[in-house]
C-alpha positions, 0 to 999 in steps of 0.5 A: 627869068625872061632874058631872051638869051635863056631861050634857044629855038629847037632846029626841027628839020633834018637838014638844019640839024645836020647843018648844026652838026656839020658846022660844029665839026668845022669849028672843032677842026679849026680849033685843032689847027689853031691849037696845033700851030700854037703848040708847034710854035713852042716846040711841042709836037701834040697828039691829035687827042690833045688837040681835039680835047681842049677845054674850048673844043669840049665846051663847043661840042657840049654846047652844040649838042645841048642846043640841038636837044633831042637824040643828039643830047640824049645820045651824049647822056647815054654814052656818058653813063654807059661808056664813062669807064671806057672813054677818055676823061675829057670826053666823059667830062664833055658828055656829063655836061649834057646831064644839065638842063637844056635851054627852053624853046622860045614862046613862039615855038612853044605856042605853035606846038601847043596849037598843033596839039590842042588847036588855036583856042588851047588857052581856054582850057586853063585859068593860068599857064606859065610860059616859062618852063619849070624844067627843060631837058633833052626831049621836052620841057615841063610847064605848070598850068591850072585848069578852069576847074582848079586842078594844077597840072605839070605839062611835059611838052615835046620839042618839035620834030624831035621824034622824026630826027631820032635815027638821023641824030644818033647817026650824025652824032656817032659820025661826028664822034668817030671822025673827031677821034673822040671815041676810041676806034676799038670801042664798038658802040653800034649795038648801044647806038641801035638800042639808044634809037629804040629807047629814044623812040619809046621815050618820045611816045608820050601816050606810051609813057602815060600807060607806064605811069598808070601801070606803076600807079597800079603796081604801087597802089597799096604802098603809100611810101611812093607818090606818083602823078595822075594822068589827065587823059583829055589833055595828053597826046603823043607829044604832050604828057599832062599830069597832076602836079606833085610837089617835093624837093629834088633829091640831090638838093637834100644833101644837108638834111638829117642822116635819117632823111637821106637814108630813108630816100636811098632805102626807098629807092633800092626797095623799089628797084628790087621790086621793079626787077624781081616782081614787076619785071618793069624797070624805069631805067633812067638814073637822072636825079631829076626823076626823083623828089622827096616830100619831107612832110609825108616822107614819100619818094616822088616818082616823076619820069617813066619815059625810059621804062623797060619791060624785062623778060622773066629769064633776065630777071631770074638771071639777075636774082641768081647773079646777086644771090651768087655774089652774096654767098660767094658762089662764083659758078652760080654767078657764071651761069647767071651771066650766061643766062642774062646774055653775057659771053655770047661772043668768044671770051677768054677764061681770064676775061670771065674771071675778070668780069666775075670780079667786077660783078662782085665789086658792083654787088659790094653793098648787097654782100656787106653784112650790116649798114653800108656807108656809101659816103665813105666808100670808094666803090664807084671809083674802083668799079670804074677803074676795073672796068677800064682795065678790063676794056683795055685788054685784047679779047676781054671786052665785048658789048653787054646785052642791051637789058644789062646796059640799061639795068646797070645804068639804073644801079650805077645811078642809084649808087651815085645818088647814095654817095652824093647823099652820104647814105648809110643803109643795110642793102643786104637786109633789103635784098634778103627776101629775094635770095634764091635757094 
């Protein structure tokens, strides 16, 4: 476990991070020249996209963004979730690699970060501290520790300099993707990237995340089906989030559990999502499977990460309630009104495009509309939605960037659908939604 190749120092300075991206662009270009010469020698005149999206270049870009961590890695994750139906499949594959765990930072860099946050004598607060993380992701890594009074904690420790590099990282990655031709020129992702910056600044503020954890604990205090960590205020700082350690098994590792267990996980996840949108108007929007665990003995869904929590205005929550109700009863005028209320059609759009978007919404609401138990394992819904979205985006005048609130909520819903499909869950989603139906 302590192989030095498993560690990777996080470049924290703006120039060192830019240099990493610059060298990446150079290596991608060199790979293109070599591949182009090889193909020309065989008599084939390749397209630029064929040269960029070679397996070697895809791996090169994915590895470099993962090495940078922070916003560079996170923007790749965002694009892979939100633009997957609009981007070339090779790029989607590249970006999906960034959903995997990052390499942890070296112990020397970790110790320096801890000294900056807690002081040089920080180790005196613990009877045990595991220097190898139990998880390493885009913005920080998680360590297990035991306090002197015997409490087991999970400590989320932010990579150094990440919070200061967000805006430049997002801009640099966008420039790299544009220059390399990896993003179609007609696809305007500027609003998505601006929203990504705001979201990432919020995610890098661990004091804010601590407040969201407390808020969720309060909102779910009477519902024992969910288990959340408690915050240790004394050890939490803007760059370290200290929480009680909670057990459970990662939900995506439960594919071989009995059907009843897998169904229960998805039922709890959907019940929570509907409460988040329609009751709390507070939504944890990150669909990463690693944010959920399940305790088989207590039958509790464990909720771990609240960095991507987003407050939803009343009119947006009401709009989605109307949209989903309209889909269930097949009232398309109501759905059209709801989409306008949410913020769609703010730019000129053809009537045929409105109808196409309605069709897409009806497909996305298929589990809600289905009377009885919906079999996610047998459904090809996710593929159909992706294909319909792709066709919609390719037609001139049909596509415009959805409002930010919609992007993040659709990301959450899409993530739940993917998890339900992975677990081959069979759940009556219509029954769960019925109590939220409007007149």
